[in-house]
C-alpha positions, 0 to 999 in steps of 0.5 A, spaced: 236 467 651 231 472 649 228 477 654 220 476 655 216 482 653 213 485 659 209 490 655 207 492 649 208 500 647 200 500 645 198 497 653 203 502 656 200 508 651 193 506 653 194 504 660 197 512 661 193 515 656 199 517 653 200 521 646 205 517 641 211 520 638 216 516 633 217 509 631 216 504 638 218 498 638 212 492 640 215 489 645 218 493 652 222 488 656 223 492 662 222 499 666 227 504 668 227 510 672 236 510 672 239 512 665 245 509 668 242 503 668 237 502 663 238 496 659 236 495 651 229 495 650 226 497 657 222 504 658 225 510 661 221 514 665 223 521 666 221 522 673 223 529 676 226 527 683 228 532 689 235 533 686 235 531 678 230 531 673 230 525 669 228 529 662 235 531 662 238 524 661 233 522 656 238 522 650 243 518 654 237 513 656 236 512 649 243 512 647 244 506 652 238 503 648 232 505 651 226 502 647 222 509 648 222 515 654 216 516 657 216 524 658 212 530 660 208 534 655 211 540 657 218 537 656 216 535 649 220 541 645 227 539 647 226 532 644 227 530 636 221 530 633 222 522 631 224 521 638 221 514 641 216 517 646 210 517 650 208 523 653 203 524 659 202 530 663 206 528 669 211 522 668 211 520 675 202 519 675 204 515 668 208 510 672 202 510 677 197 509 672 202 503 668 202 500 675 194 500 676 194 496 669 199 492 672 195 490 678 189 489 673 192 484 669 195 480 674 192 473 676 197 471 682 197 472 689 199 479 692 203 479 699 204 486 702 209 488 708 209 494 712 212 495 719 216 499 724 222 494 723 223 488 719 220 490 712 225 489 708 228 482 711 221 480 711 220 482 704 226 478 702 225 472 706 217 472 702 221 472 696 226 467 697 220 462 700 215 463 694 221 463 688 222 456 690 215 454 689 212 459 683 214 465 679 215 470 684 216 478 683 218 482 689 221 489 690 228 490 690 232 493 694 227 498 699 223 500 693 218 502 699 216 509 697 211 513 692 216 512 686 218 505 689 212 502 689 209 504 683 215 502 679 215 495 683 209 494 681 210 496 673 215 491 673 211 485 675 209 480 669 202 478 668 205 471 669 207 472 677 204 467 681 206 471 687 208 478 688 211 481 694 211 488 696 214 493 701 211 498 703 214 504 707 212 511 710 214 516 715 208 520 715 200 519 715 196 518 709 203 515 705 201 508 706 193 508 703 196 511 697 201 506 695 196 500 697 191 503 693 195 500 687 198 494 690 190 491 693 194 485 697 190 479 698 195 478 705 197 484 709 203 484 714 204 488 720 211 486 722 211 490 728 209 498 731 215 501 735 217 508 736 220 511 729 218 517 725 216 520 732 218 527 728 212 526 724 207 523 729 204 525 736 204 518 739 206 511 737 199 510 737 199 515 731 204 510 728 200 504 728 194 507 725 199 509 719 201 503 719 193 500 719 193 504 713 195 497 709 188 495 710 184 500 706 184 497 699 185 489 701 182 484 696 175 481 698 177 476 702 184 478 704 187 476 711 192 480 716 198 478 719 199 481 726 204 481 731 200 478 737 206 480 742 206 488 740 202 492 745 199 495 739 195 488 737 188 490 739 188 497 736 191 494 729 185 489 730 180 494 731 183 497 725 182 491 720 175 490 723 173 496 721 175 495 714 172 489 713 178 484 714 175 478 717 181 474 717 186 476 722 192 471 723 197 472 728 204 471 730 209 471 736 210 468 742 204 469 745 200 462 747 193 464 743 198 466 737 196 462 730 203 462 728 207 461 735 214 461 737 215 455 741 223 455 742 228 459 739 236 457 739 240 463 738 246 462 735 251 467 732 250 466 725 243 463 725 237 461 729 234 454 730 227 455 731 221 450 733 214 453 732 207 451 731 203 454 724 196 453 725 197 448 730 202 444 726 209 443 729 215 446 725 222 445 726 227 449 722 233 453 721 233 460 720 240 463 716 240 470 719 241 470 726 237 474 731 230 473 736 227 479 732 228 475 725 225 468 728 219 472 729 219 475 723 220 468 720 213 466 723 210 472 719 213 469 713 211 462 714 203 464 716 203 468 710 206 463 705 200 458 708 195 464 707 197 465 700 197 458 698 204 455 698 206 449 701 208 450 709 214 445 709 217 447 703 217 454 706 220 452 712 226 449 709 227 455 704 228 459 710 235 456 711 238 459 705 235 466 706 241 471 707 241 478 710 240 484 705 245 488 704 247 493 710 241 489 715 246 484 718 251 481 713 257 478 716 264 479 713 271 477 715 276 482 716 284 479 715 288 483 721 294 482 717 298 476 720 295 476 726 288 473 725 281 475 723 275 479 726 268 479 724 264 485 721 257 485 722 254 490 717 247 493 719 249 500 716 243 501 713 238 504 717 237 504 725 231 505 730 230 504 737 227 497 736 232 495 730 238 498 735 236 493 741 236 487 736 242 489 733 245 489 740 242 483 742 245 479 735 252 482 738 251 479 744 250 473 742 256 473 737 263 469 740 269 473 740 276 469 738 281 469 743 283 476 746 277 479 742 272 484 744 264 486 742 265 493 739 258 497 737 259 503 732 253 506 732 251 513 729 245 517 730 238 514 729 234 520 725 226 522 726 225 521 733 223 528 735 223 531 742 224 524 745 231 523 741 235 525 747 233 519 751 231 514 746 239 515 745 241 515 752 236 509 753 241 504 749 246 504 755 242 498 758 242 494 751 249 495 751 250 493 758 246 487 757 249 484 751 256 485 755 259 490 749 266 491 751 267 498 747 262 503 744 264 508 738 259 514 737 258 519 732 252 525 731 250 529 736 244 525 738 249 519 740 252 524 744 247 522 749 249 515 749 256 517 749 254 520 756 250 515 759 255 509 758 260 507 763 267 510 762 270 503 761 265 502 754 267 509 752 272 508 746 271 514 742 266 519 739 266 525 733 261 529 730 261 525 723 262 518 721 267 521 717 271 524 723 270 516 726 273 513 721 280 513 723 278 511 730 275 505 729 280 502 724 286 504 729 282 500 734 280 493 731 284 487 733 284 479 731 278 476 735 274 482 735 266 482 733 264 489 730 257 491 729 256 498 725 249 501 725 246 508 724 240 511 720 241 511 713 243 518 713 248 517 719 252 515 713 255 508 717 257 505 711 263 510 710 265 506 716 264 499 714 267 501 707 274 504 711 274 497 715 273 493 708 278 497 705 284 497 711 282 490 713 280 487 705 279 479 706 278 475 700 274 470 704 268 476 705 261 473 705 256 475 700 252 481 701 247 479 696 240 477 699 237 470 696 
């Protein structure tokens, strides 16, 4: 099958105000910023990152079949005179210009998601719901920052019926710059929690930063807000100040437009009863946890606002699997003695998501002689409140009947010290140093949940467990 044309070279050059060099193909099939994964026919953008300058890999990208490379004018002389190039003042600015051109030609409905917790899971659920009803484009992985959002937008086909964007931040002002490119019809804020406190004076400051998503809404656009969150009224005010008249709420509050009536929590799914604008809806959610059930309400509210069929959207939620590192369950073969269950939550962590993950662990049922085991790494960017936010997790550990806790990192030492001695399973300064302790402790019947901020490198412990206890029955870690 022929890959459809995403851009023409002429359209790209016009959008970016680029000079041209060499023989440029008419059709560009994709956009890449990584020479290792660039596909034949794609345009390679030589972005200068924190570690590497993409200009060093232009040759490799072209050799791999890239149709052309987008380079900065001050780097032009290092390439052959006939190299197929689009030449701009700044490559990242050029990508942003292309993103704006992509948004200008897009006739579909655009949905943007932000929040302290649940952005990626909500975005993936939206992707699945909309894909069942029409051509859908959405960001891959967590492409939610200063390069991920414009890259996702530049990759969006003009024919998309729905486009879903995840928008992140850890400083004030970041969301505003991103949403000015995206210009959503529907904006979701999943929740506001104490994260990134290293960069904010208060949680109210975080709420205001999240509310930047309202600054560039399409006329007549709608906000979807968590009515159960303590900052709901503040977010409503910010939305009104931006001229947004339609605010749709979700939560368990009796006044919520998308209201949770009941949720039955099971180890590997949830059964949800809800009302969406007064319409009763019952559905199965393939991702366990009350927090996931709450976010599914936002998904259904947004789907209805975007014109999707509500009943089909609810049905689709039963097919949505967790994204990698966000609750994927895998089976570990413990020799001839049986199996253990690994819950991989290693992608990231903050106090709210950590408490949610511990509640999922608490809902899990260990096998005979098995235990609930939490393996926890530091939660980063929490500022002066970090020690108490870590030690405060002891209450969630106890409330969810966690039998053993492994901790790693200087901040998790505060939790370790707050635990009862019977729950203290092992401590180390780093995930690498903790690895052998965790591997040695596992036995058949155990349920092991691994979680920490990305910088805590908890994925190394997940990898060690999978290597030591391989299983042919391991579940897929690919999100639907």
